[in-house]
PANUBA-738091 format. One record per residue: residue in three letters; x, y, z of N, C-alpha, C in turn. Coordinates in steps of 0.05 Angstrom, whole numbers, m for minus. Last residue first. Layout:
// residues N
+-------+--------+--------+--------+--------+--------+--------+--------+--------+--------+
| timar |     nX |     nY |     nZ |    caX |    caY |    caZ |     cX |     cY |     cZ |
+-------+--------+--------+--------+--------+--------+--------+--------+--------+--------+
|   ALA |      X |      Y |      Z |      X |      Y |      Z |      X |      Y |      Z |
...
+-------+--------+--------+--------+--------+--------+--------+--------+--------+--------+
//
This chain:
// residues 205
+-------+--------+--------+--------+--------+--------+--------+--------+--------+--------+
| timar |     nX |     nY |     nZ |    caX |    caY |    caZ |     cX |     cY |     cZ |
+-------+--------+--------+--------+--------+--------+--------+--------+--------+--------+
|   LEU |   m470 |    484 |    336 |   m490 |    478 |    357 |   m479 |    484 |    385 |
|   PRO |   m440 |    539 |    301 |   m440 |    511 |    311 |   m460 |    508 |    334 |
|   LYS |   m449 |    580 |    255 |   m461 |    578 |    281 |   m462 |    549 |    291 |
|   ALA |   m416 |    574 |    210 |   m423 |    601 |    220 |   m433 |    601 |    248 |
|   ARG |   m414 |    518 |    203 |   m389 |    533 |    208 |   m395 |    561 |    220 |
|   ILE |   m468 |    507 |    193 |   m454 |    493 |    215 |   m429 |    510 |    223 |
|   GLN |   m478 |    537 |    148 |   m492 |    543 |    172 |   m478 |    531 |    197 |
|   SER |   m444 |    513 |    111 |   m441 |    541 |    116 |   m455 |    550 |    142 |
|   PHE |   m464 |    460 |    110 |   m439 |    466 |    124 |   m435 |    495 |    129 |
|   GLN |   m533 |    452 |    129 |   m513 |    457 |    109 |   m487 |    467 |    122 |
|   ARG |   m545 |    409 |    187 |   m551 |    432 |    170 |   m530 |    433 |    147 |
|   PRO |   m561 |    339 |    197 |   m544 |    362 |    199 |   m552 |    384 |    180 |
|   LEU |   m625 |    360 |    222 |   m596 |    358 |    224 |   m585 |    336 |    207 |
|   LYS |   m679 |    353 |    218 |   m667 |    378 |    207 |   m637 |    378 |    207 |
|   SER |   m693 |    308 |    246 |   m692 |    306 |    217 |   m680 |    331 |    204 |
|   ASP |   m656 |    291 |    303 |   m675 |    310 |    291 |   m672 |    310 |    261 |
|   LEU |   m637 |    222 |    309 |   m630 |    250 |    305 |   m654 |    266 |    294 |
|   THR |   m647 |    174 |    363 |   m646 |    182 |    335 |   m644 |    213 |    333 |
|   GLN |   m601 |    171 |    420 |   m628 |    172 |    408 |   m625 |    179 |    378 |
|   LYS |   m547 |    163 |    433 |   m568 |    154 |    451 |   m596 |    154 |    439 |
|   LYS |   m487 |    144 |    408 |   m512 |    158 |    400 |   m535 |    146 |    416 |
|   ARG |   m425 |    156 |    440 |   m447 |    137 |    434 |   m472 |    153 |    429 |
|   PHE |   m357 |    169 |    424 |   m384 |    180 |    430 |   m405 |    159 |    423 |
|   VAL |   m291 |    168 |    440 |   m313 |    151 |    432 |   m339 |    162 |    442 |
|   LEU |   m230 |    192 |    419 |   m253 |    198 |    435 |   m277 |    182 |    423 |
|   ILE |   m165 |    173 |    421 |   m189 |    169 |    406 |   m212 |    173 |    426 |
|   GLN |   m104 |    213 |    420 |   m125 |    197 |    433 |   m148 |    193 |    414 |
|   ARG |    m35 |    234 |    426 |    m60 |    230 |    411 |    m78 |    211 |    426 |
|   ASP |     17 |    236 |    446 |      3 |    261 |    441 |    m24 |    258 |    427 |
|   ASP |     35 |    185 |    454 |     41 |    204 |    474 |     25 |    230 |    471 |
|   ALA |    m23 |    147 |    433 |      5 |    154 |    431 |     10 |    175 |    452 |
|   VAL |    m74 |    134 |    448 |    m62 |    118 |    426 |    m33 |    125 |    421 |
|   LEU |   m121 |    127 |    498 |    m95 |    139 |    491 |    m82 |    122 |    470 |
|   TYR |   m189 |    134 |    491 |   m167 |    115 |    490 |   m141 |    131 |    482 |
|   LYS |   m248 |    149 |    528 |   m225 |    158 |    512 |   m203 |    137 |    513 |
|   THR |   m321 |    147 |    526 |   m294 |    139 |    536 |   m273 |    151 |    518 |
|   GLU |   m367 |    177 |    514 |   m369 |    153 |    531 |   m342 |    145 |    542 |
|   LEU |   m403 |    234 |    498 |   m376 |    223 |    502 |   m377 |    200 |    522 |
|   ILE |   m461 |    226 |    459 |   m450 |    232 |    486 |   m423 |    218 |    489 |
|   LEU |   m502 |    251 |    414 |   m476 |    237 |    415 |   m462 |    245 |    440 |
|   ASN |   m547 |    281 |    405 |   m550 |    256 |    420 |   m525 |    238 |    419 |
|   THR |   m543 |    330 |    385 |   m539 |    309 |    366 |   m543 |    281 |    378 |
|   LYS |   m550 |    361 |    430 |   m568 |    365 |    407 |   m566 |    343 |    386 |
|   LYS |   m509 |    344 |    465 |   m537 |    342 |    473 |   m555 |    343 |    449 |
|   GLN |   m463 |    357 |    435 |   m468 |    330 |    444 |   m497 |    326 |    450 |
|   SER |   m468 |    413 |    431 |   m471 |    396 |    407 |   m476 |    367 |    414 |
|   THR |   m458 |    427 |    484 |   m484 |    433 |    472 |   m489 |    416 |    447 |
|   TYR |   m404 |    410 |    487 |   m424 |    399 |    505 |   m452 |    403 |    494 |
|   SER |   m361 |    431 |    459 |   m378 |    411 |    445 |   m401 |    401 |    462 |
|   GLU |   m330 |    463 |    490 |   m346 |    476 |    470 |   m365 |    457 |    456 |
|   GLU |   m302 |    424 |    518 |   m322 |    440 |    532 |   m341 |    454 |    512 |
|   GLU |   m268 |    405 |    477 |   m288 |    387 |    490 |   m310 |    403 |    503 |
|   GLU |   m237 |    450 |    468 |   m253 |    440 |    447 |   m275 |    421 |    457 |
|   GLU |   m211 |    454 |    518 |   m229 |    475 |    510 |   m248 |    466 |    487 |
|   GLN |   m180 |    406 |    515 |   m200 |    410 |    537 |   m220 |    432 |    529 |
|   ILE |   m142 |    382 |    483 |   m167 |    393 |    470 |   m188 |    398 |    491 |
|   GLU |    m88 |    354 |    477 |    m94 |    380 |    489 |   m118 |    393 |    476 |
|   LEU |    m83 |    307 |    447 |    m90 |    306 |    475 |   m100 |    332 |    486 |
|   ASN |   m117 |    303 |    382 |    m94 |    308 |    399 |   m103 |    307 |    429 |
|   LYS |   m161 |    250 |    358 |   m155 |    277 |    367 |   m129 |    279 |    381 |
|   TYR |   m209 |    214 |    323 |   m180 |    216 |    329 |   m173 |    245 |    335 |
|   ALA |   m270 |    191 |    344 |   m256 |    215 |    334 |   m227 |    214 |    343 |
|   CYS |   m320 |    150 |    331 |   m293 |    148 |    341 |   m277 |    171 |    328 |
|   LEU |   m386 |    142 |    348 |   m368 |    159 |    333 |   m340 |    156 |    346 |
|   LEU |   m430 |     86 |    347 |   m408 |    100 |    358 |   m395 |    119 |    338 |
|   GLY |   m501 |     69 |    361 |   m476 |     68 |    346 |   m455 |     87 |    357 |
|   ASP |   m548 |     77 |    386 |   m529 |     60 |    400 |   m503 |     56 |    384 |
|   LYS |   m577 |     91 |    324 |   m580 |     92 |    352 |   m563 |     70 |    365 |
|   LYS |   m527 |    100 |    272 |   m551 |     87 |    283 |   m553 |     94 |    313 |
|   ILE |   m501 |    157 |    239 |   m498 |    137 |    260 |   m525 |    126 |    270 |
|   PHE |   m507 |    199 |    204 |   m500 |    173 |    193 |   m502 |    150 |    214 |
|   GLY |   m517 |    247 |    229 |   m537 |    237 |    211 |   m532 |    209 |    200 |
|   SER |   m470 |    259 |    258 |   m493 |    249 |    272 |   m514 |    236 |    254 |
|   SER |   m427 |    283 |    232 |   m428 |    254 |    234 |   m454 |    242 |    243 |
|   LEU |   m437 |    338 |    236 |   m432 |    326 |    210 |   m436 |    295 |    210 |
|   GLU |   m442 |    345 |    292 |   m465 |    349 |    274 |   m461 |    336 |    247 |
|   LEU |   m389 |    332 |    308 |   m412 |    317 |    319 |   m437 |    321 |    301 |
|   LEU |   m357 |    370 |    281 |   m356 |    341 |    274 |   m380 |    326 |    284 |
|   ILE |   m368 |    417 |    309 |   m375 |    414 |    281 |   m377 |    385 |    273 |
|   ASN |   m349 |    406 |    360 |   m376 |    416 |    357 |   m386 |    415 |    329 |
|   LEU |   m295 |    388 |    348 |   m316 |    369 |    357 |   m344 |    380 |    354 |
|   GLN |   m267 |    411 |    286 |   m271 |    413 |    315 |   m295 |    396 |    323 |
|   ALA |   m251 |    360 |    236 |   m261 |    386 |    245 |   m262 |    387 |    275 |
|   VAL |   m214 |    318 |    220 |   m235 |    328 |    203 |   m244 |    356 |    211 |
|   ALA |   m176 |    279 |    239 |   m168 |    306 |    229 |   m188 |    318 |    210 |
|   ARG |   m218 |    227 |    228 |   m190 |    233 |    234 |   m182 |    259 |    222 |
|   ALA |   m270 |    188 |    246 |   m263 |    215 |    236 |   m235 |    222 |    246 |
|   LEU |   m319 |    138 |    235 |   m291 |    145 |    242 |   m285 |    172 |    231 |
|   VAL |   m378 |    111 |    259 |   m366 |    132 |    242 |   m338 |    138 |    253 |
|   PHE |   m414 |     50 |    261 |   m391 |     66 |    269 |   m386 |     88 |    249 |
|   ASP |   m460 |     31 |    239 |   m454 |     24 |    267 |   m432 |     42 |    278 |
|   PHE |   m504 |     69 |    197 |   m477 |     59 |    203 |   m474 |     53 |    233 |
|   ASN |   m550 |     96 |    184 |   m547 |     69 |    174 |   m520 |     56 |    180 |
|   GLU |   m572 |    148 |    184 |   m571 |    132 |    208 |   m569 |    102 |    202 |
|   ARG |   m575 |    149 |    116 |   m585 |    162 |    140 |   m587 |    143 |    163 |
|   TYR |   m563 |    124 |     69 |   m541 |    128 |     88 |   m550 |    140 |    114 |
|   LEU |   m609 |    120 |     39 |   m590 |     98 |     38 |   m569 |    100 |     60 |
|   GLU |   m633 |    170 |     43 |   m645 |    147 |     57 |   m625 |    124 |     59 |
|   GLN |   m594 |    227 |     55 |   m603 |    207 |     36 |   m611 |    182 |     51 |
|   HIS |   m571 |    261 |     91 |   m600 |    263 |     88 |   m611 |    244 |     67 |
|   ALA |   m517 |    253 |     87 |   m530 |    246 |    112 |   m561 |    248 |    111 |
|   PHE |   m502 |    274 |     38 |   m506 |    245 |     40 |   m521 |    237 |     66 |
|   ASP |   m498 |    328 |     56 |   m517 |    320 |     35 |   m523 |    290 |     36 |
|   GLU |   m459 |    330 |     94 |   m486 |    339 |    102 |   m507 |    333 |     81 |
|   ALA |   m414 |    313 |     65 |   m425 |    296 |     86 |   m454 |    304 |     92 |
|   ARG |   m408 |    320 |     m5 |   m410 |    333 |     21 |   m424 |    314 |     41 |
|   GLY |   m368 |    273 |    m43 |   m388 |    293 |    m39 |   m388 |    303 |    m11 |
|   THR |   m360 |    208 |    m62 |   m348 |    234 |    m65 |   m370 |    255 |    m63 |
|   LEU |   m349 |    144 |    m33 |   m368 |    166 |    m40 |   m353 |    192 |    m42 |
|   ILE |   m340 |     75 |    m38 |   m327 |    102 |    m39 |   m347 |    122 |    m49 |
|   GLU |   m336 |     15 |      0 |   m351 |     32 |    m18 |   m339 |     60 |    m16 |
|   LEU |   m304 |    m47 |     11 |   m302 |    m18 |     12 |   m319 |     m4 |     m9 |
|   ASN |   m296 |   m100 |      6 |   m312 |    m92 |     29 |   m312 |    m61 |     32 |
|   ASN |   m260 |   m112 |    m32 |   m288 |   m114 |    m40 |   m307 |   m106 |    m17 |
|   LEU |   m204 |    m94 |    m49 |   m219 |    m89 |    m24 |   m249 |    m88 |    m31 |
|   ASN |   m157 |   m105 |    m81 |   m182 |   m122 |    m81 |   m198 |   m119 |    m56 |
|   LEU |   m116 |    m71 |    m87 |   m115 |    m88 |    m63 |   m139 |   m107 |    m61 |
|   GLU |   m129 |    m42 |   m132 |   m103 |    m56 |   m131 |   m103 |    m77 |   m108 |
|   ASP |   m179 |    m21 |   m119 |   m176 |    m39 |   m141 |   m151 |    m55 |   m140 |
|   LYS |   m166 |     12 |    m74 |   m186 |     m9 |    m72 |   m183 |    m30 |    m94 |
|   ALA |   m129 |     47 |    m97 |   m120 |     28 |    m77 |   m140 |      5 |    m73 |
|   ILE |   m165 |     74 |   m131 |   m141 |     60 |   m142 |   m131 |     39 |   m123 |
|   GLN |   m199 |     96 |    m93 |   m210 |     77 |   m113 |   m187 |     61 |   m125 |
|   ILE |   m165 |    130 |    m67 |   m177 |    109 |    m52 |   m188 |     87 |    m71 |
|   PHE |   m154 |    166 |   m109 |   m133 |    149 |    m98 |   m144 |    126 |    m83 |
|   LYS |   m205 |    189 |   m113 |   m194 |    175 |   m136 |   m171 |    156 |   m127 |
|   THR |   m211 |    215 |    m66 |   m227 |    191 |    m69 |   m217 |    175 |    m93 |
|   LYS |   m175 |    257 |    m79 |   m169 |    239 |    m56 |   m185 |    213 |    m58 |
|   LYS |   m197 |    283 |   m121 |   m170 |    272 |   m125 |   m163 |    253 |   m102 |
|   ALA |   m247 |    301 |    m99 |   m246 |    280 |   m118 |   m218 |    267 |   m122 |
|   THR |   m267 |    314 |    m35 |   m246 |    321 |    m55 |   m241 |    297 |    m74 |
|   SER |   m301 |    299 |      4 |   m312 |    317 |    m16 |   m292 |    323 |    m38 |
|   ASP |   m308 |    230 |     22 |   m293 |    255 |     22 |   m304 |    273 |      0 |
|   LEU |   m317 |    169 |     53 |   m331 |    193 |     43 |   m312 |    217 |     45 |
|   ALA |   m318 |     99 |     50 |   m301 |    123 |     51 |   m316 |    147 |     39 |
|   CYS |   m342 |     45 |     86 |   m349 |     66 |     66 |   m331 |     90 |     71 |
|   PHE |   m339 |    m25 |     98 |   m329 |      2 |    101 |   m340 |     20 |     79 |
|   LYS |   m357 |    m80 |    134 |   m365 |    m65 |    110 |   m357 |    m35 |    115 |
|   VAL |   m314 |   m133 |    154 |   m327 |   m108 |    161 |   m333 |    m92 |    135 |
|   GLN |   m283 |   m174 |    139 |   m310 |   m180 |    144 |   m327 |   m156 |    154 |
|   PRO |   m230 |   m155 |    133 |   m246 |   m161 |    109 |   m275 |   m167 |    114 |
|   LEU |   m190 |   m119 |    161 |   m216 |   m127 |    171 |   m235 |   m133 |    148 |
|   VAL |   m145 |   m102 |    135 |   m141 |   m122 |    157 |   m168 |   m132 |    169 |
|   LEU |   m166 |    m67 |     96 |   m147 |    m88 |     89 |   m145 |   m110 |    110 |
|   ALA |   m195 |    m30 |    124 |   m209 |    m48 |    105 |   m192 |    m71 |     97 |
|   LEU |   m153 |     m5 |    152 |   m173 |    m21 |    167 |   m188 |    m40 |    148 |
|   PRO |   m123 |     21 |    111 |   m111 |      0 |    128 |   m131 |    m18 |    143 |
|   LEU |   m168 |     54 |     91 |   m154 |     34 |     75 |   m140 |     13 |     92 |
|   VAL |   m187 |     89 |    133 |   m204 |     68 |    121 |   m189 |     47 |    106 |
|   PRO |   m165 |    132 |    164 |   m157 |    104 |    170 |   m170 |     82 |    153 |
|   PHE |   m142 |    146 |    100 |   m134 |    138 |    127 |   m154 |    149 |    147 |
|   GLY |   m147 |    166 |     49 |   m153 |    138 |     54 |   m146 |    128 |     82 |
|   GLY |   m136 |    220 |     43 |   m122 |    201 |     26 |   m126 |    172 |     32 |
|   GLY |   m200 |    234 |     68 |   m175 |    245 |     57 |   m162 |    225 |     38 |
|   SER |   m247 |    221 |     93 |   m226 |    201 |     93 |   m200 |    211 |     81 |
|   GLY |   m294 |    242 |    118 |   m272 |    259 |    112 |   m246 |    242 |    110 |
|   LEU |   m310 |    185 |    155 |   m319 |    212 |    147 |   m295 |    230 |    142 |
|   ASP |   m319 |    121 |    143 |   m296 |    139 |    148 |   m303 |    166 |    137 |
|   LEU |   m367 |     79 |    170 |   m362 |    102 |    152 |   m337 |    117 |    161 |
|   VAL |   m384 |     12 |    174 |   m367 |     33 |    184 |   m363 |     54 |    163 |
|   LYS |   m421 |    m41 |    198 |   m420 |    m21 |    176 |   m406 |      4 |    187 |
|   MET |   m400 |   m107 |    218 |   m408 |    m80 |    223 |   m406 |    m62 |    198 |
|   GLN |   m378 |   m157 |    209 |   m405 |   m151 |    198 |   m415 |   m123 |    204 |
|   ASP |   m338 |   m161 |    268 |   m345 |   m169 |    241 |   m374 |   m161 |    235 |
|   PRO |   m329 |   m103 |    311 |   m333 |   m131 |    306 |   m339 |   m136 |    277 |
|   ILE |   m287 |    m56 |    332 |   m303 |    m61 |    308 |   m307 |    m91 |    303 |
|   LEU |   m255 |    m51 |    377 |   m279 |    m35 |    376 |   m298 |    m43 |    353 |
|   ASN |   m207 |    m70 |    400 |   m228 |    m88 |    391 |   m255 |    m75 |    388 |
|   HIS |   m164 |    m40 |    412 |   m186 |    m39 |    431 |   m210 |    m55 |    422 |
|   GLU |   m128 |    m43 |    371 |   m118 |    m49 |    398 |   m141 |    m52 |    418 |
|   MET |   m154 |    m24 |    327 |   m152 |    m53 |    330 |   m143 |    m60 |    358 |
|   LEU |   m147 |     31 |    328 |   m172 |     20 |    337 |   m172 |    m10 |    342 |
|   GLU |    m97 |     38 |    304 |    m98 |     38 |    334 |   m125 |     28 |    344 |
|   LEU |    m91 |     41 |    250 |    m97 |     15 |    261 |    m99 |     14 |    291 |
|   SER |    m75 |     93 |    240 |   m101 |     84 |    230 |   m110 |     58 |    243 |
|   ASP |    m23 |     93 |    259 |    m43 |    109 |    273 |    m71 |    100 |    265 |
|   ILE |      2 |     62 |    220 |      1 |     52 |    248 |    m22 |     67 |    263 |
|   PHE |     m7 |     96 |    173 |    m14 |     67 |    175 |    m18 |     58 |    203 |
|   HIS |      5 |    152 |    188 |    m18 |    143 |    173 |    m26 |    114 |    178 |
|   LYS |     48 |    156 |    222 |     26 |    175 |    225 |      1 |    168 |    209 |
|   GLN |     84 |    113 |    208 |     76 |    118 |    235 |     50 |    134 |    237 |
|   ILE |     88 |    115 |    151 |     82 |     89 |    165 |     71 |     94 |    193 |
|   VAL |    101 |    168 |    144 |     77 |    157 |    131 |     69 |    132 |    146 |
|   ASP |    150 |    171 |    171 |    127 |    187 |    181 |    101 |    176 |    169 |
|   GLN |    181 |    138 |    139 |    177 |    130 |    167 |    153 |    145 |    178 |
|   LYS |    179 |    167 |     89 |    169 |    140 |     92 |    162 |    132 |    121 |
|   ASN |    156 |    233 |     82 |    177 |    215 |     92 |    166 |    188 |     99 |
|   ARG |    106 |    258 |     73 |    120 |    244 |     51 |    143 |    226 |     60 |
|   ILE |     49 |    292 |     87 |     68 |    273 |     99 |     80 |    256 |     77 |
|   ALA |     11 |    320 |     61 |     36 |    333 |     64 |     57 |    315 |     76 |
|   SER |    m30 |    286 |     14 |    m21 |    289 |     41 |      6 |    303 |     41 |
|   ILE |    m42 |    289 |    m39 |    m64 |    280 |    m21 |    m56 |    282 |      8 |
|   ASN |    m23 |    317 |    m97 |    m20 |    320 |    m69 |    m45 |    311 |    m53 |
|   THR |      1 |    280 |   m147 |    m24 |    291 |   m139 |    m24 |    293 |   m108 |
|   HIS |     53 |    260 |   m153 |     42 |    278 |   m174 |     16 |    291 |   m167 |
|   SER |     64 |    233 |   m106 |     86 |    246 |   m120 |     76 |    265 |   m142 |
|   ASN |     20 |    205 |    m91 |     25 |    230 |    m77 |     48 |    246 |    m90 |
|   TYR |     25 |    159 |   m122 |      3 |    178 |   m127 |      9 |    205 |   m115 |
|   GLN |     71 |    135 |   m100 |     69 |    140 |   m128 |     48 |    162 |   m134 |
|   GLU |     58 |    129 |    m45 |     81 |    145 |    m53 |     79 |    153 |    m83 |
|   TYR |     13 |     94 |    m48 |     11 |    121 |    m36 |     33 |    139 |    m46 |
|   LEU |     36 |     49 |    m70 |     14 |     62 |    m83 |     11 |     91 |    m74 |
|   ALA |     73 |     36 |    m30 |     83 |     43 |    m57 |     61 |     57 |    m73 |
|   TYR |     40 |     24 |     14 |     58 |     48 |     15 |     67 |     56 |    m13 |
|   MET |     16 |    m24 |      0 |      0 |      0 |      0 |     17 |     25 |      0 |
+-------+--------+--------+--------+--------+--------+--------+--------+--------+--------+
//
């Protein structure tokens, strides 16, 4: 997979991380940290929201063939790479979507239809919670990859947690400076949410 990443990133920028050791540590190993906590059982449906160049979805889809993954990103050059990697690695358990999260979240096929949503370097929590909430089933989980020093960001997300029914349940330390925050969805979502991104960004919940 690294060779595919290196070749594509050499002519089409999908990530600023280019040193091989950094790519392995910050993309591949970091993506697989969820495996340490056995969070994703077989047959689950998992959405990688804002999947960028395919992390964490590509490493996870490769090592968890019995899990159904979906990669969603609004940038076509990034989902094109994910499609190339899917074809090269025969990842039949991976679906790829190009477009806005807030649009797909209102489509019947994707509305509250995932057991898990993964989000790595997507947005601040108060924005991320609204963007992800439309995809997660009741009792499903949002796993947000974050740095450690986000106390203010957490505090600013309390109102958003209540309005999206995504309540912080636990945290996992994954490195000296990173963690995974796990939110559980307690109830179904108000049909008006998520709003259009311009509204979300201008006035977070």
